GUGUMAR-148762 format. One record per residue (C-alpha): residue in three letters; x, y, z. Coordinates in steps of 0.2 Angstrom, whole numbers, padded with zeros to 4 digits, always signed. Example, Ala and Ser with C-alpha at 12.3 -4.5 7.8 and 13.67 -1.06 7.14 Angstrom:
# residues 2
ALA+0062-0022+0039SER+0068-0005+0036
END
This chain:
# residues 479
MET+0176+0875+0105SER+0180+0858+0097ASP+0173+0852+0080ALA+0157+0842+0083THR+0162+0830+0070SER+0177+0824+0081LEU+0164+0817+0093LEU+0157+0805+0079SER+0163+0787+0077PRO+0176+0784+0063GLN+0164+0770+0057GLN+0150+0774+0046MET+0134+0774+0056GLY+0122+0775+0042THR+0118+0782+0025PHE+0108+0797+0017ASP+0097+0796+0001GLU+0095+0809-0011GLU+0081+0817-0002GLY+0092+0818+0014ASN+0083+0804+0023TYR+0095+0795+0035SER+0095+0776+0035PRO+0105+0768+0050ARG+0118+0755+0048VAL+0112+0737+0050ILE+0121+0729+0064THR+0114+0711+0062GLU+0100+0702+0053ASP+0085+0695+0062ASN+0085+0677+0055MET+0075+0670+0070VAL+0059+0678+0065GLY+0045+0665+0068THR+0056+0652+0077ASP+0054+0648+0095LEU+0069+0647+0107ALA+0066+0628+0111THR+0068+0624+0092LEU+0084+0635+0091VAL+0092+0626+0106GLY+0087+0609+0099ASP+0095+0612+0082SER+0112+0618+0090VAL+0114+0602+0100LEU+0121+0586+0092GLU+0110+0570+0094PHE+0117+0553+0094GLU+0116+0536+0104ASP+0128+0522+0109GLY+0134+0513+0094ASP+0133+0528+0082LEU+0147+0534+0072VAL+0152+0552+0074THR+0166+0563+0067GLY+0176+0576+0076THR+0193+0585+0078VAL+0207+0580+0089VAL+0210+0594+0102LYS+0221+0586+0114ILE+0233+0571+0115ASP+0239+0563+0132HIS+0249+0547+0135ASP+0233+0537+0140GLU+0219+0546+0130VAL+0214+0558+0116LEU+0201+0572+0117LEU+0189+0574+0102ASP+0178+0589+0099ILE+0162+0582+0090GLY+0151+0597+0093PHE+0144+0590+0109LYS+0142+0599+0126SER+0159+0592+0131GLU+0174+0584+0122GLY+0173+0565+0119VAL+0187+0554+0127ILE+0196+0541+0117PRO+0205+0529+0128ALA+0223+0524+0121ARG+0217+0505+0120GLU+0203+0511+0109LEU+0214+0521+0096SER+0221+0506+0086ILE+0220+0487+0084ARG+0238+0487+0088ASN+0243+0484+0106ASP+0253+0496+0117VAL+0253+0511+0105ASP+0258+0529+0108PRO+0243+0540+0105SER+0254+0553+0096GLU+0259+0540+0083ILE+0241+0537+0079VAL+0233+0554+0078SER+0238+0572+0078ILE+0231+0589+0084GLY+0218+0596+0072GLU+0215+0579+0063ARG+0197+0575+0059ILE+0193+0557+0063GLU+0178+0545+0064CYS+0174+0536+0080LEU+0160+0525+0087VAL+0151+0530+0103LEU+0154+0517+0117GLN+0145+0527+0131LYS+0136+0544+0129GLU+0139+0547+0147ASP+0150+0536+0159LYS+0150+0536+0178GLU+0160+0552+0177GLY+0149+0560+0165ARG+0161+0558+0150LEU+0158+0554+0132VAL+0168+0539+0128LEU+0173+0535+0110SER+0182+0522+0100LYS+0192+0525+0084LYS+0196+0506+0084ARG+0178+0501+0084ALA+0174+0513+0070GLN+0188+0506+0059TYR+0180+0488+0063GLU+0163+0493+0057LYS+0170+0500+0041ALA+0182+0486+0039TRP+0170+0472+0042SER+0159+0478+0028ASN+0174+0479+0016ILE+0181+0462+0021GLU+0164+0453+0019GLU+0163+0461+0001LEU+0180+0455-0003LYS+0176+0438+0003ASN+0161+0437-0007ARG+0171+0442-0023ASP+0185+0430-0018GLU+0197+0444-0019VAL+0213+0447-0008VAL+0216+0458+0006LYS+0232+0468+0010GLY+0239+0473+0026VAL+0254+0476+0037VAL+0260+0462+0049ILE+0259+0470+0066GLU+0262+0455+0078VAL+0268+0438+0081VAL+0257+0427+0091LYS+0256+0408+0095GLY+0254+0399+0079GLY+0255+0413+0067LEU+0254+0432+0063ILE+0242+0446+0066VAL+0239+0457+0050ASP+0231+0474+0051ILE+0217+0474+0037GLY+0207+0487+0047LEU+0204+0473+0060ARG+0215+0459+0067GLY+0217+0446+0054PHE+0225+0429+0059LEU+0238+0422+0047PRO+0243+0404+0053ALA+0261+0400+0052SER+0257+0385+0040LEU+0249+0397+0028VAL+0262+0411+0027GLU+0272+0403+0013LEU+0270+0388+0001ARG+0279+0378+0014ARG+0279+0381+0033VAL+0291+0393+0040ARG+0298+0392+0058GLU+0304+0410+0060LEU+0290+0423+0060GLN+0299+0438+0067PRO+0306+0444+0051TYR+0288+0447+0044ILE+0285+0461+0057GLY+0282+0477+0047LYS+0280+0469+0030THR+0265+0471+0019VAL+0257+0455+0014GLU+0243+0450+0002ALA+0232+0435+0007LYS+0215+0426+0003ILE+0201+0426+0016ILE+0197+0408+0021GLU+0187+0410+0036LEU+0175+0424+0042ASP+0165+0425+0058ARG+0159+0442+0063ASN+0150+0436+0079ARG+0167+0430+0085ASN+0177+0444+0077ASN+0187+0431+0068VAL+0196+0432+0052VAL+0208+0419+0046LEU+0219+0422+0031SER+0230+0412+0019ARG+0245+0419+0010ARG+0249+0402+0004ALA+0232+0401-0006TRP+0236+0418-0014LEU+0254+0412-0019GLU+0247+0396-0026GLU+0235+0405-0036THR+0247+0418-0043GLN+0260+0404-0046LYS+0249+0391-0054GLU+0255+0395-0071GLN+0273+0394-0065ARG+0270+0378-0057GLY+0263+0370-0072ASP+0279+0375-0082PHE+0290+0368-0068LEU+0281+0352-0068SER+0282+0350-0087ASN+0300+0352-0086LEU+0302+0338-0073LYS+0305+0320-0080PRO+0306+0304-0070GLY+0323+0297-0068GLU+0332+0314-0069ARG+0342+0321-0054ARG+0339+0338-0046HIS+0348+0348-0032GLY+0337+0355-0018VAL+0336+0360+0000ILE+0326+0350+0014SER+0312+0362+0018SER+0302+0352+0031VAL+0304+0335+0040VAL+0288+0326+0044ASN+0284+0308+0051PHE+0281+0301+0034GLY+0296+0309+0025ALA+0305+0325+0020PHE+0300+0339+0008VAL+0313+0346-0004ASP+0312+0364-0011LEU+0318+0361-0029GLY+0318+0380-0033GLY+0300+0381-0039MET+0290+0368-0030ASP+0292+0356-0015GLY+0294+0337-0019LEU+0292+0323-0006ILE+0304+0310-0001HIS+0294+0296+0007VAL+0302+0289+0022SER+0305+0273+0012GLU+0315+0282-0001LEU+0327+0291+0011SER+0339+0277+0015TRP+0343+0259+0010LYS+0343+0253+0028HIS+0328+0254+0040ILE+0325+0270+0049ASP+0313+0275+0063HIS+0311+0293+0058PRO+0317+0304+0043SER+0326+0315+0055GLN+0339+0301+0057VAL+0344+0305+0039VAL+0341+0323+0035THR+0337+0340+0044VAL+0329+0356+0038GLY+0342+0366+0028ASP+0352+0351+0021GLU+0357+0352+0003VAL+0353+0335-0006ASP+0353+0328-0023VAL+0337+0318-0027GLU+0330+0308-0041VAL+0313+0311-0048LEU+0302+0296-0046ASP+0285+0302-0052VAL+0276+0319-0057ASP+0257+0320-0054PHE+0251+0334-0064SER+0233+0333-0058LYS+0238+0334-0040GLU+0254+0344-0043ARG+0264+0332-0033ILE+0282+0327-0035SER+0289+0311-0028LEU+0308+0310-0025SER+0321+0298-0019LEU+0337+0301-0010LYS+0342+0283-0009ALA+0341+0281-0028THR+0356+0293-0029GLN+0366+0281-0018SER+0374+0264-0020ASP+0363+0250-0015PRO+0373+0242-0001TRP+0365+0225-0005GLN+0370+0226-0023VAL+0388+0231-0018PHE+0389+0216-0006ALA+0383+0204-0019ASP+0395+0211-0032SER+0410+0209-0020HIS+0406+0192-0013SER+0402+0175-0020VAL+0396+0158-0014ASP+0407+0148-0002GLN+0416+0164+0004LEU+0419+0166+0023VAL+0413+0183+0030TYR+0413+0190+0048GLY+0396+0195+0056ARG+0386+0198+0071VAL+0371+0189+0077THR+0357+0202+0078LYS+0341+0192+0082LEU+0336+0174+0086VAL+0320+0167+0079PRO+0313+0149+0081PHE+0320+0144+0064GLY+0337+0151+0065ALA+0347+0167+0068PHE+0350+0183+0059VAL+0367+0189+0057GLN+0373+0206+0050VAL+0387+0204+0038GLY+0388+0221+0031GLU+0381+0239+0033GLY+0362+0237+0031ILE+0365+0219+0026GLU+0357+0206+0038GLY+0354+0188+0035LEU+0348+0171+0042VAL+0357+0156+0047HIS+0344+0142+0046ILE+0343+0131+0061SER+0349+0116+0050GLU+0365+0126+0046MET+0370+0130+0064ALA+0380+0114+0068ALA+0384+0097+0062HIS+0374+0089+0076HIS+0355+0092+0079VAL+0350+0108+0086GLU+0333+0110+0095SER+0334+0129+0097PRO+0346+0143+0090ASP+0351+0149+0107GLN+0360+0132+0110VAL+0373+0138+0097VAL+0373+0157+0097THR+0367+0172+0107ALA+0362+0189+0101GLY+0377+0201+0099GLU+0389+0187+0097GLU+0402+0189+0083LEU+0407+0174+0072TRP+0412+0168+0055VAL+0399+0162+0042LYS+0400+0155+0025ILE+0389+0162+0011ILE+0380+0147+0003GLU+0368+0156-0008LEU+0367+0173-0016ASP+0350+0177-0025THR+0352+0194-0033ALA+0335+0193-0041ARG+0326+0192-0024ARG+0339+0200-0015ARG+0342+0185-0003ILE+0357+0177+0004SER+0360+0161+0013LEU+0373+0158+0026SER+0380+0144+0036ILE+0389+0142+0053LYS+0391+0123+0050GLN+0399+0125+0033ALA+0410+0139+0039ALA+0418+0126+0051GLU+0425+0117+0037GLY+0435+0131+0031GLY+0436+0139+0014GLU+0440+0155+0004VAL+0440+0171+0015SER+0431+0186+0007GLU+0442+0200-0001GLU+0440+0213+0013TYR+0447+0202+0026ARG+0462+0196+0016GLU+0466+0215+0013ALA+0465+0218+0031PHE+0476+0204+0037GLY+0489+0204+0022SER+0488+0194+0006HIS+0503+0184+0011ALA+0492+0174+0023TYR+0482+0167+0008ASP+0485+0157-0008ASN+0479+0163-0025GLU+0461+0155-0021GLY+0460+0165-0005ASN+0462+0150+0006TYR+0472+0153+0022ILE+0489+0145+0022GLY+0496+0152+0039GLY+0514+0149+0046ILE+0518+0168+0043GLU+0528+0179+0054TYR+0516+0194+0057GLY+0528+0205+0067GLU+0520+0221+0075PHE+0501+0222+0072THR+0488+0232+0080PRO+0470+0227+0075GLU+0459+0242+0070THR+0442+0232+0069GLU+0434+0218+0078ALA+0436+0208+0062GLN+0455+0211+0062ALA+0456+0207+0080ALA+0447+0190+0078TRP+0459+0185+0063ALA+0474+0191+0073GLU+0470+0180+0088TYR+0466+0166+0076ALA+0483+0168+0067VAL+0493+0168+0083GLU+0485+0152+0089VAL+0487+0143+0072SER+0506+0148+0072ALA+0508+0142+0090LYS+0501+0125+0085ALA+0510+0124+0068PRO+0525+0113+0074ASP+0513+0099+0080ALA+0509+0090+0063ASP+0496+0080+0072ASP+0486+0094+0079GLY+0469+0095+0070ASP+0469+0114+0070THR+0484+0114+0058PRO+0480+0119+0040ASP+0480+0104+0029ALA+0490+0101+0013ASP+0477+0110+0002GLY+0478+0126+0012ASP+0461+0126+0018ALA+0457+0134+0035PRO+0458+0123+0050ASP+0445+0111+0055ALA+0432+0121+0065ASP+0429+0109+0079ASP+0440+0121+0089SER+0429+0133+0099ASP+0438+0148+0090ALA+0434+0141+0073PRO+0424+0152+0061ASP+0405+0150+0060ALA+0393+0155+0046ALA+0374+0161+0043GLU+0361+0164+0029VAL+0358+0182+0026GLY+0340+0189+0024ASP+0327+0201+0031ALA+0325+0200+0050GLY+0306+0201+0048ALA+0305+0186+0035THR+0297+0170+0039ASP+0301+0160+0024VAL+0315+0148+0029GLU+0322+0145+0012GLU+0321+0162+0005VAL+0324+0177+0017PRO+0326+0194+0010VAL+0340+0206+0015SER+0335+0220+0026GLU+0336+0237+0018
END
């Protein structure tokens, strides 16, 4: 017969007191005393509505959605597009199994009976409160650049902040792709919660942080000194130059000595240039620069290398009622007054010259103070000293010590390289051919002056000035 104790459970079933009274083991405590079933069921079910924030645990991750256990009768569904403010993300890169996250209830029950949640919207709600507080305190926000869009960048600051391209740096940048993935700090310059619109400015933050540095930089700049820089931007009214601490502006009028229609005719972004400081405005933190001040003034060069009564070669650029403008050098354009076009009376300039025609003119006045030169076709016909550059082009042996043409020279083989050389070469050949005939009026006279210019190939002359001038006597040279 087996031992009766072998039939007992190995677990202690109860206890005995000193008197031998048995007390059974407590299996569970009755904590529901005085509570009805409806109340117990109600307390165990999570109550929430659309738009509420709930917290749960990630229980499943698929390529297009994530399941979240929030203690409801069924798991909530977070569509992939509602996981992050970034577009086209992999859900497994945003959340992980077992992670507890906060979401906003989009639909307590959709058409399929599912609870639809949004992690992105929950971030929005929290971020907006933070962004509004930072804006009120005029503080900066920090975020990662996540996208390049038309006109700027998208920065993740808990929501999508727009950073315009013109406000990324102190000067506008053209290539935005390198900013992807970088963390940037910026000021909030526009906030509209109803339109879900946040506009940022990194330039404002940079200007604020570099204000002291800019003050030191400006104080070290002196008008008249020259600085080396790089063209950072080209606009209609000029070009900006990065001087290594701040940008200065070269106004279009300071880019070149000659007239230009647009700054891009002179400089392009990235060009290294030497500029002269014209002015420093400390109150507005503006620097005025000049490129042409570092270059030779073509008008002054012309004035220094020419004198009154010299013959120069030019091209008619424009006819006006009172004469014709003739270009006699790079950027140097002057006026031949109608009274200096011919020995006879001239009613209209087109009776003597046409636009584009090339001819010889004599300098009859050089006004360096007002940058004005007068020329004459009529007096050029009388001959005279030829300017140095033409003597050098055709050989000094063809002229006497005063620069007067003496001709009668055997030139040998010669190939003109310029229109001016060609004109003189042709003229020299004609004079040489006529030299034996002493009675020919085109032969140089005993004084060595150039032949009388009644011949159709004889030189002509003009008065230099600005093509836009209306003063007959004093016409400025074009710059």
